[in-house]
N, C-alpha and C positions, 0 to 999 in steps of 0.2 A: 560493588566495590568501585572505588574511584582511583584512577590513575591521574597523572598530571604531566602536562607539557609545560615548558617554561619559556616565557617571552624574554629571552636573554639575548644580548647582542643586538640592541636596537640601533637604529640609524644614528650616527654621531652628530652631536651639536655642541657648540662651545659657548662659553660665557666670558672669555677673554681674561683680563688681569684679576678680576674678582676671585676666580678659583685657582690662580696660578700661585701655589704655595711651594713649588719645587718639591723637595723631599720632605718638607716639614709636615708632621701630622697636624691635623686641625680638628676641633670638636664641633661636629655639625649641629649637635644639640644646642651648644652654647651660641653658635652663630644664628641658628634659627630663632632662639629666644631673643637675641639681640635685635634681629631684624624685625621680629614681631612687636617688640617694645617700640622700636623706631616708627614703625608704621602706625602704631596707636597714637603716637605724638605728632603725627603728620597727616591730619585729616584732609578730606577733600578741600581743595583750594590752596593748600600749602604748596609752595614752589617745589618742594622735594617729595610730594605725595607719590608722584608716579615712580620716582627712583626707589623709594622704600617699598612700594608695592611689587616692583620687579625683583628687588633683592629678596623679599619674602618668598616670592614664587619660586625663585631658584633654590633657596634654602630648603624649602619643603620638598622640592624635587630630589635634592641631594640626600635629605634625610630618608626619604622613601627608598631610594636606591641602596644607601649604605646599610640600613637596618632591615630591609625587606618587609616593612610594615605598611599598612594602609594609612594614608593621610586622612586626617578628619575631614569627611566629606563636606561638612558645613562650612568650614574654613576655606577649603579649596573652592567650593561653589561660590563663595562670596568673592574671592579673588578673580575667578572666571567672569563673574558679573561685572566687576569693576574694570578689568582689562578689556572685556568686550565693549563696554560703554565707551572706553577711550578710543578703541580702534574705530568704532562707528563715527566718532566725532572728527576724524582726520581723513586725509586722502592717502591712498596707496602710494608708496614710493617715498613718503616722508622719512627722513632719517630717524626720527624718534620712534616711528612705527617699527622700523627694523630692530631697534634696541628692544622694544616691547615684544616684538615677535620672538626673539631669542629667549626671553623669559617665559613666554607662552609655550615654547617647545619643551622646556624643562618642568613646567608645572605638572604635577602628577595628574594622571587621567583618573577621574573618579566616577565617570558615567552618568552624571546628572545631566538634565536638559541644558543647563547653563554651560556645562563643560563642553558638550557637543556643539552648542551654538558658537562658542568661542572658537573651536577648531575650524568651524565652517568659515568664520570670518577671517581667520588666519590664512585659510586656503585661498580666499578671495584676494589676499595681499600677495599671493605667490602664483602669478599667472604662468602660462606655459612658457618654458624657457628659463624661469627664475630658478636660481641655484638652490633655493630652500623648498621648492615644490615637493620633492620626495618626502622631506621631513614633515611638511604640512599634511600630506596624505597619511603618512605613517601615524602621526599623532591622532588624526581624526579616526583612523581605523582602530586605534587603541581605545579611544573613548567610546566608540560604538560598541566594541566588544565588551567593555566594562558594563555598559547599560544592558547588553544582552545577558550577561551573567546575572545581573540583578533582577531583570524582568522577564527574561526568556522570550523576547520578541525575535522571531527569525528574520524579520526585515532588517533589524539592526545588524545581525551577523552577516546577512547577505551584502549589505552596503559596506561593512567592514572588509569583507573579502574583495569586493570591487576596488576599494581603496588600496588594499595589499597588491592587487594585480597592477594597479597604476604605479606603485612604488617599484615593483619588479621590472616594469617597462622603462622606468626613468633612470634607474641607477646602472652604472657601468658594469658590464659582466666581468665576473672574476674577482671583483674587489670585495672587501669585508662587508660593505653595505649591501652588496648583491646577495651574499650568503645569508645575511641577516633578513633581507626581504623574502628570500625563498623560505627561510625557516618560519617566518611569521605567517606567510601565506599558507604554508602547509599546516601549521598549528590551527589556524582558524578554520580551514576546510575540514580538518579532523573533527573540530567541535561541531561543525554543521552535520557531519556524518553521525555523531553521537545523537544529535537532536532529530535528524530527518531520516537517517538509515539508507541513504542513496549510495549504492556500491561504488559508482565511478568516483565519488568524492574521496573515498578511502584510498583507492588506487592512485589517484592524483596526488593525494597528500604524501603517500609513501614515496612516490617517485620524486617529489619536491624535496623531501627530507634527505633522500639518498644524494640528490644533487648538492644540497647544502653541506652534507657531511664531506663530500669529496672536496669541497672548497675550504674545509677546516681540518687539515691533516694533523697528525700527532704534534703537539706543541702549540697548536693554535689556541688563542685565549678563549675562543667560543666553542671549541670542540665539545666541551662538556654539555652544553645545551642541546646541540644536535644529536649527541648520543642518547640523551633522555628522550627527546621528542620522537626520534626515529623508533626507539625501543617501545614507546607508548603506542605509536601507530601500529607496529607489528603486533603488540599485544591485543589491540582491538581487532585486528584481522584474524588473530587466532581464535578469539572468542566467536567470531562469525564463521570461520571456515575450518577450524580445528587442524591446521597444518602444523605438525610438531616442529618443523623447521623455523616457523615464525616465532614460537615462544622460546625456543632454545637460542635463537639469535637475539631476541630481546633481553634474555638473561645475560648473555655475553656483553651486550652494549651497556646495560645497567652496571654490571661489575666493573667495566672500564671507567664508566662515569664516576663510580664510587671512588676509584683511586685518584681521580682528579678533583675530588671534594673532600679533603681530609677534615677532621674535627675543627669547627670554627668557620668552615666555609658557609656562606649565607644561604646556600641552596642544598646543603648536604641532606636536609630532611626530605627533600623531594626525591632524591635518588634512593635513599633508604626505603621510602614508601613504595616507590615503583618497583624496586628489586623485590621487596616483600610481596607485593601484589602478583608479580609474574611467577614467583616461586609457589605462592599459594595456589595460583590458578593451575599450574602444571601439576601440582600435587593432587588437587581435587579432580581435574579432568582425567588424569591418568591413574586415579585411585592409588595414590602413593608414588613417590618418585625416589630413585636410589639416592641414598645419602642425605635425605631431607626429611624433617618432620616439622610439625606445625609449631613446635617450641621455637625453632630458629625464626620462623616467620613472625611469630608474636614478638620475639625479642627485637627484630628489625623494626616492626611497627612502633614498639615502645621507645626505642632510641629516636626514631623519627619524631615522635610526639614530644619527647623530652628536649629535642634540639630547638623548639620554637616556643615563643611566648604564647600565653592564652589568648591574646588579642590578635595573633597572626591569622591572616585570611585562610591559611591551610589547616588550622588547628581543628576545625569542625570536620573536615574531610578525613584527617588522620584518625580521629576518634572513631569515625564510622568504620574505617578499614580495620582498626584493632578489634573493634566489636565483631566484624565479620569473621576474623580468624578465631576469636574466642568461641563463637557459635560453632565453627567447624570443628574445634577441638572438643567441645562439649558433646558433639554427636559421637565422637570416638570414645571419650573417656567417661562421659556422663558426670563429670565433676560439677557440682552444683555452683561452685564459686565462679566458674567460667561463664555460665549463662547469666548469673546474677550480675556480674560485671559488664557483660555485653549489653544487657538491658539498661543498666545505669549509664553506660557510655553513649548509647543511642539517644537516650533522653537528654543528656548533656549536649549532644550535637544539635538536637532540635531547638534547644535554648540558644545556641550560638548562631543559628541561621535565622535571618528575618523570614516572615511568613511566605513571601513569594520566591525565596531563593531556590534555584533548581536543585541544590544539593539536599534539601530537605527530603526530596524523593528517596534518596539513598538511606537517610535516617529512618524513614518509615519502613523501607524495604528491610533493613536488618533488624529493626525492632520486631517486624512481623516474623522474621526467621527465628529470632530468639524465642519469641512466644510460642511459635509452632514447634520448635525443637523441644521446648519444655513440655508442651502438651503431649508430644509423642512418647515421652518418658513417664510423666505423672498422670496423663489422662484427666487433667483438671479442665472442665468445660470453660472456665473463665479464660484460660490461656488461649483456647480456640477462638473465643469471642474477641479477645484482644487482637489476635492475629488477623481475623477477618476485618476488624475495624481499620487496621493498618493497611490491609489490601484496598479498602475503600479510599483511604487517604492518598495512597500511591497512585491509584488510577485517576483520581480527580485533581492531582497537583497540577495546576495550569501551566507552570513554567517549565516543566520537564518535557522532553521530546515525546511525541506520540508513540514511536516504536517501543520505548521503555515501558510506557504506560500500558500498551497493548500486551506486552509480554507479561507484565505483572497481573493483568486482569485474566490472561490465559491461565497462568499458574493458580490464580484464585479459583477458576472453574475446577481445576484438577483437585485442589484441596477440598473444595466444597463437595465434590462428587465422592472423594475418598472417604470423608468423615460424615457423609450424609447431612451436611449443614444446610440450614434453611435459606442461605444466601445464594444457592447455586444459580437460580434463575436471574437474580440481579447481576451475578458475575457474567453470565452469558450476554445478557443485554448490554452490559458495559463494554464488553469486547467488541460487539457489533457496532456500537456507537462510536468507539474510538477508531476502529478500523475504517469505518465510513469516512470519518473526519480525516484520517491519514491519507486515504486514497484520493480524497477530494483535493489535497494539496499538490497532487501530480498533474502536470500540465498536458499529458498525452495519454491516449488509450493504452499504448504499449507500456508506458512507464507505470501506469496504474496496475496493469497485470503483473509486472515485475515486482512491484511493491507488495501485492498480494501474495505472490509466490514465495517471497522472502519469509513469510510466516507459514511455510509448509507444514510445520508441526501442528498448526491450528486449522488445517483445512477440513477437519471433520467436525468443527464447532457447530455448524448449523444443524446437522443431524443429531449431534450429542445434545445440543440445547432442546430440540424438539422431543427427544427421548426423555430428557429430564422433566420436561413439562408433562409428558404423558404419565411418567411415574408419580408425578404429584397431582395427577387427575385433573390437570388444567388443559383441556383439549384446545380451546380457542387460542391460549397462549402458545401452544405448540405449533399451530398454524402460523401465528404472527412471527415467532422466532425463526422457523425454518425459512420463511419468506424473507425476513430481514437479513438473515445470514447468507442467503444464496443470491446469486445474480447481481452482486454489488456492482460489477463492471457495467452491466446493462442499465441498472437504475441510475448510476452516476452519470452515464452518457445520456440517458433519456430525459433527465431532468431539464436539459436545455432545449428539449422539444415538447414540453408539457403543454397540452391544449389549454387555452385560457379564455374560451368564449364567455363563460360565466363571469370571469373577473373583468372582462371588457365591458360588460354591462354594469357591474357594480362600481368599478373604478377605472375608467378609460386611461387616465394619465398614468396610473400605477402599472397598468397592464402594458402600456406602451414602453415604459421605462424597464420593466422586467424583460420584455422581448428584445429590447435593444442591448441590455447587458448580457442576455443569454447569447445573442449573436456575437458580440464582442468576445465573450468567453469562448465560444465555439471557434472563432477565428484564431484566438490565442492558442487554443489547443492545437489547431492545424499547423501553426507556424513555430511550435515550441521546440522542434528537433534542431539542434545545432551541434556541430562538432567542436566549435570554438568554446572553450570553458567560460570565458568572460561573457560572450553573447548568450550562452545557455543560462548563466546566472541572472543576467538582466531579463531574459524571457521569463524565467521562473518567478522573479520578483514582480514583474508586470502581471503575470497570471494570478499571483496571490492577491495583489491589489484589486484586480477585477473581481476575484472571488469574494473578497471582503465587501465590495460594493454590492455584488449580486446577492450575498447572504443578507445584507442589511435590507435589500428590497424584499426579500422573502419574509423577513421579520415584519416589515410593514404590511404585507399582504395578509399575514396571519392575524393582524389586528383588525382586518375588515370583517364585518359580520358575515358569518357563513363560511369563512375561509381559515378557521383556526387550526386545521390540520393540513394546510397546504404543504405538500412535499414532505410531510413527516412519514415515518414508517407506517404503512397502512394497518388499521385495526382489523380484527376478524370480520366485523360487520362490512367493512369496505372491501375486504378480500373476497367475501362471499359472492360479490357480483360476478366473479369468474365462473360461478356455477349456475349462471342464469339459464343456460340451455341444456344443462346436464351436469351431473356431479363430477367434481374434480377429485382424483385419487392421488394423494401424495404418498409416495413410498419412501420410508425412512430406513436407511441402513447405518446404524450406529454400533459401536463396540459394546454399548450397554444393552441394546435390544434392537430387533428389527420389527417394524410396525407399518401399518397403512393407516392413513388418516383420510376419511371420506368427507369432503365438504359438499353438503347437499344444497339444493336450490334454496332451501329455507331451513332454519333451525340449527341446532348445535351439531358440531362434527361428530362423526362415528369413528370410534377406535377399533381397529382390527389387529390384534396382536398376531404376528407371524411366529408363533411360539416354536414351531419345528425348525426354524431358520436362525442360525447365528451368522455373524458377519463373516466368519471364516468360511462357512459353507457358501455364502453368497460370492465371496471372492473366487472360490474354487469353481462355482457355476459360471462365473464370468470368464475364467480362463478356459474352462471346458468348451464354452460356446466359441471362443476365438479359435480354438484348435479345430473344432469340428467344421467350422465355416471354411477354414483353409483346406481341410481335408475334402469337403464336398466339392470345392472348386476343381479338384483334380479328377472327380468321378464323371462317369458318363451320364447323360441326361435322364436315362431311364433306370439307373441303378438306385436301389432303395436307400434312403437316408436314415438308416436304422438308429444310429447313435444321436443324430440331430433330433429325431423324433422323440427319443428317450429324454433328451434335455428339455424339450418343449413340454413334455408330459410333467417333468418335475416342476417347471415354472407354473403349470396349471395347478398341480396338487398342493404345492407348498406355498405359493404366492397368490395366484389369482382366484382359486376356488374359494378360500375363506372370504375374499373380498366380494366375489359374485354372490355368495350366500347372503351377505348383508344387503347388497343391492336389490336382490330379489325378495328377500323376506322382511327386512326392516324398512327399506325405502320404497318397496313395491314398484321398482323401476321396470317399465314395460320393455319387452323384447324389441330389439333394433333401435333402442334409444341411443342417444350419443352420450359417451363418457370421455373424459380427458385424463390422461396418465401424466403425473408430474413426478418422475423418478429422481432420486438423489443418489449421490456417491456411486457405489458399485451397481445399483439398479440401472444407471444410465447406459450401461454397456450390454444390457440383456434385452432381447426382443420380447418385451412383455405383451405386446399386442397379439403375438402369435401363439400365446399359451394354448395348449390343445391336449385333451386327455388321450386321444388316440385309442379309445376303447369302445367296445360294443356295449350298448345299453343292457342292463340286467334282464330286460324282457326280450332281448335279441331282435328288437324292432329297428335297429339301426345304430349308427355311431352316436356316441354322446356328443353334445354340442361343444364347440370350442368358443373362446372368448369372442372371436369375430363373427361367429354364428349368432351370438346373443346380442352383441352391442357394436355400434359403430365407434371405433376407437381413434382417438387423436392424442397427440402429445402437446404439452406446453412446457417451455423452459421454467417459467414461474407463473403464479397466478396473476401478478401484475402485468406480465407480457400479454396475457390473453385479454385482460381488461383493456390494456392500451390499444390493442388491435381492434377491439370492438368499438372503442370510443372514436377511433379515426375513420369508421365506416359510415359516419353520419352523413357525409357528402360522397356521392358516387360520380365518377367521371365517365365520359363516353368510352366504352371498352375499345381497346386497341391491343393487338397481340403481336409480340416479337418472338421469333424462334431463332435463337443463337446457337450455331453449331461450329465446332472447330475439329475437323478430322485430321489436320496436319499441324499440330501445335509447333511453336518455335523451338529452337534448339534447347535440348535439356529438359523439356517439359513433358515428354512422354512419347509413346509410339503412335503410329497411324491408327486411327479408328475407322475401320472400313464402312461401318453401318450408319455413321452419323448423318450423311447426306440423305440416305433413304428414309431415316427417321424424321428429318425435317420435312420431307415431301409427304410422308404419312400424316404428320401433324397438320399441315396445311390443308390436306383433303378433309380432315375431320373438323376443322374450325368452321362455325356457322358463316354463311356468306355476308351476314349483316355486320360482321366484325372486321375492322381494318386489320389486315395481316401483313407483316413484313418478315423477310428472312435476312439474317446477317450470318454470312459463312465465308469460308475461304480467306482470301486476303483482307476482306473487310472486317472479319471478326477479330479485331484488335482489342487491347485492353481499353483504350479510350472509347472505341466504338461500342463495345458491350456495355460500358458504364453509361454512356449516353442513351443507349437503347433501353436500359433498365429504368433510367430516370424519366423517359418520355412515353413509356407504355404502361398499361395497367395490368396486362397479363404477359407472362414470359415463360418460355420453354428453353432450358439450356441443355445441350448435348455435347459433352466434351470430357476431357480428363478432369477429375477433381482430386485434390490432395489435402489431407488434414495434417498440418504441422504440429506434432505433439509437444515440441519444445517451445515454439513460438506460435501459438494458436492464431494470432492476428495475421500471420503470414500464410495461413491456409488459403488455397487458391484454386481457381479454374484456369486451365491452360488455354491461352489465346495465341494468335498468330505471332505477335511481337514479344509480349511479355505477359506474365501472369496477371490475372485479375484477383487481387487479394481481398480477404475478409476485411481488412482495414479500409481498402478502397470502397467496398460496398457500404460499410457503416457510415462513411463520410458522404455517401451519395444519397442525400435525403430525397425520398420518393413518396410523399404523403398520399398521392393518388393511386399508388400501386395496389393491386388486389391479390393476384395469384401467381405463384412460380412453381414450375415443375423442374426439379433438378435431376436430370438423367445423367448423373455423374457419380463417381465413387466417393465414399466417405464424406458425404455432405452434412450428416447429422450426428457426428461423433465428436465428443469433447476431448479436452486435453487431460493428461494424467495428473498434472501439478495442481490444477484447480478444477476437478471434475464437477463440482457443484456450480461452477459458473456457466456451464453449457455453452462454451464459446466455440461455435462451429458455423459453417457457411450458411446452413439453413436458418439458424437463429439470427445471423447477421442480416440476411435478407428480410426476415420478419422485422428486425429492429429499423431497417432502412425505410420500411413502409409497407411491405407485402404482408397482407393479413393472413394469408393462407399459403402454406408452403409444403411441397412434397420433396422429402430428402431421403438419403440412403444411409444405412448403418455400416455397410462395408462395400467391397468392390462389386461393381455391376458388370455383367456380361452383356455388351451392347448388342450382341447377336440375338439374345432372347428378350432384352429389355423392351424391344419394339412391340412384343405381344401385350405386355402390361400397358404400354403407352396407348396402343390402339384401343384396347378394352376400356381403359380409363376415359379417354376423350369421347368415345362413342356414348358412354353412359352419362358423362358430364353434360353433353349437349343433346341429349335425346329429346328434350323439350325444345322444339324449334323456337329460335329467337331468344331463349332464356340464357343469360350469361350470369351465373351466380357462383361466387367463389366459396360460398358456405356448403356447396354440394361436394366439394373436393373429397372430404373424408368418406362419404358414402359411395362415391364413384370409385375410390381407391379400394374400398372394401369389395365392391362388386368386381372390379378388375382382377384382383388377386384370386378370387374364387373362380372367375371365368376361365382363367388360363392354366388351371391345375394340370391339364393333359399335356400342355406344350412347354411349361416352364418348371424347372426343378424347384424343390421346396425352398432352398436357400436364396433363390433369385425372386421368389414371390414375396418372402417375408422381409426382404432387404429394404423395401419402401415403407416409409412411415409418413403420416400427415401431422403437420404442426400448425396450430392456430385455429382460426374461426371455423 
C-alpha cells in the first residue's frame, strides 16, 4: 500500500507585477495559452523571445500549482533547454539573468536531465551569500527528487537530501521558509528510508517533521502538509515496529488534516488516501478494530480516487490502494466482485505507470495478492501461476528499493513452500541475491549486520532453502544454497581481500586496478561512521560510487578467459575443494526437516536424513546443554556429570551416529581421519564434536567409540572460509610466537585472572627454541599493543577474559589493560602471514542470536583476519584447569622437534582433551574446539 507525503509550503519566490492581480480572479489556463501562442510567434532571434519564454515558464508553474497536475515534460524540458542555453551565454550578475532566474524558479520541476542541468546553472548564478541561494538549492533538490521517482537512482535522492540540508542551514530559523525546509528535508529522508530501510533515517525524519509542525500552529497556512507528512512517517514506523501509539497518532493527525482540506481543496485526495491507509493498516494488524470495517476504508479510497482526474500523478497510486482494500474484503466476504475489481484496478495502475516507475512494484504486489486470494478460494492452478509470475516481477523491478523486493521474495518462498510450487528454489536464490546486493550498499561492517538483522523473520532462509533442495533431491544445489545464504557478512568483507595471483598473470593492469579499488573501498568502509547526518550522507554516496566502479571492474574481470565466475556464488564443484583433506559435514536445522549433507573429497554429496530429530527437539537440546553447562560449573571436579553425559549420548544417537554410519560404510573413511563440521542455526550451539555413546560394547570388551575416538574433528564457519584459509597458505613466513595475557583488565572488563601469568610461562617453556617467542602482558597488554602483536606474528596465544556480545556481535571482545580488543578491531587488522591462534578465553566461538548462521564470533574473526587455524571456546573457561589442556596441547603440537605446522592443531587438541581426562572435568575438556585448516 502506498501512503503519500506532500511537498507543500515551498520556499517563496515572486514574479512581481505580472502576477499582481489584487483580489481579481484570473484564468491560468487562458494566460498559459496566451503565453504559449506569444512564444510561438517570437522565435529565436526575436527581441522579445526571452520575455515570452519567461512568461510561459511562469504560467506553466502557476498552472501546475493551481491544478495539481504534472506539466507536459516535453514542453518543460524544451523550456529548460532554452533557458539553460541563455544562462550559459551571459555572465553571472547580469540584470537580465536575475529576471530569467526568477522564471527558472517557477518553472515546474519535471526531473529530466535538462531540468536538472538548468537548476545546476541557476545555482552557479547564486553564490554563497546571494539572497536566492536557498531557492536555487530548493529547486535543484525538487528536480533531483523528481528524477529519482522516475528512475529510482538512490544517488539522485542522496543529492536531493544534501541540497535540502543546505536550504535548512541557509534560511532563518523560525520563519515560514525554515519550516518548509524542515518539512521537505524530512519528506525526502522518509523516501530514502522507504528505498534503503536505514532505521536512523526514519527517526531523523520524524524528529524533523515534529519540529516543522511546532512551527506551524493551528491556523498556519501550511499546517495541513505537516500533519499529513508526520502522519505518514508515523505510519511507516508502525509498519516497522508495531507500536500502536504511532498508528493511533497518525489517524488523529490525518483526521485533523481532513478538517483543513474540505471538498474542493487541491490536496484533499491525499488526506483521504492516507486516512484510509492507516485505518486499513490498524484494522488488518489488529485483526479488526472497534467501530471500523473495510467498507468505510473502501469508501474513503473511492472518494480520494473520484477527487482527482485520470491524468493526475496520484491516480495510479490511489487505484492500487483501493485494490488492496478490495482484496482484504474479499478474504473476509469471498464476494467475487471484489477480487475481480481488484485485479482490474491493478491492471489499470500498471497501464498508468511507465515501465521503470517505482510504483509499478505495488501494482504487481497487489495483483499478486488478488490472484493468490482467489487461488485460496477456487484452487485454480492458473491463479497460483499468475501470482508467482507477479512475485517474479516484484522482485526484479529495478527502481524499487531493495528492502521491499527482499520482503516480496521472502513471501514468495513462503507461498511456494505452502503450495509445493516448483518455483521455490528460484525464490530462495532470488532472496539471497537481493539480500547480498542490499548488504553491499552498506558502508561498514556493523551497518551490514544491522541491515541483515532487520530481516530477522528471514534468518532461517539458508537452512530452509537447503531443506527445499533436499526435498527436490537436488543435493549439489542444497550445498550451494546453504553456502550462499550463510556467512554473507564474511563473504562481503572478504571480497576486498580476494587473492588475485592468477589474474595478475592474465591481466596485470586489470588486477592492479581491482586491487586499488578494493583498497579505496576498504578505506571508505573504515571511515564511514559519522554522527553528523550530512557527513554520513556524503560518505554513503562516496561509498556507493566506489562500489559502482569496483563492480564495473569485476564485470571486466569476468570477461577475461578463465575468470567467468570471479566472485560469483561458488558452484558445488568449487565448494568441494573444502573437502580436499577430509569430508565436510553440513548440519541443516530447518523447520521443514533436519538433515546432514556430507561433501566428500570427490563425487556427489551424501544426504543423511536426521529423521528422529525435529527443529523443536533441537532447540530443546540446545537449551538443555546451556542449562547443564551452567550447572556443571557449580559442581566439584570429581562429581559425575550424569546429565551432561546423557545429552552427549543423545547427540551421538540422534545426530552423529547416522552420519558416522555413512562415513564408515559408504565413504569407507579410515579411523582417525580428519572431518570438518559445518553446523547451521541451532546446531551451532551444540558440542557436536563431543558426541559420545557412553555405553559398553555388546561383547563387553570395552566402551563404544566416541566421535573423537573415531575421527579428528574440526569446525568451519562456511566451506568458503576453509577454502580461503588454505589458499592463503601458499606462502609461509618465518614462525614467530606471541603470548598475550591480561590478568588485570581495565575497569569494567572483568575480574582478576590469577592463573594467566603462570599459563604464559608454561607456554613459553613448551615452544621450540628455534621459534622467536615474545610475551605481552600486564601494562603492555593494551588494545593497540595486542593488535600490533597479532599483526606482526604468525602464532599467537591469548589468555584473558573473552566476552561474546549477543546484541552487537562485532563488539565481542578480549579484555585488555586500557580498553577492549573488539572483533571489529581484529577484522580490520589484516594479517595475511598469520597461521595459528589459541584463544584461552571464554565464549570465543559462539555466534549471536539474531543471525546465528553468520557465525560472527572472535574465533571466526581471527580466521578472517588471516589466522588459518584457531582454537576457540564454546562457553566459560576455568583458567585454573585450562592450563592442563594448554600443556598437553603444546606438548603434542611440538613433539616433532623443529616442526612448526599449524595443520597439526586439530589432532593435538584431540590428543590433549583425551590426555587430561583425570585432571579436567568433562565440560572443561569439551569447551575447546578447533576451527580451520
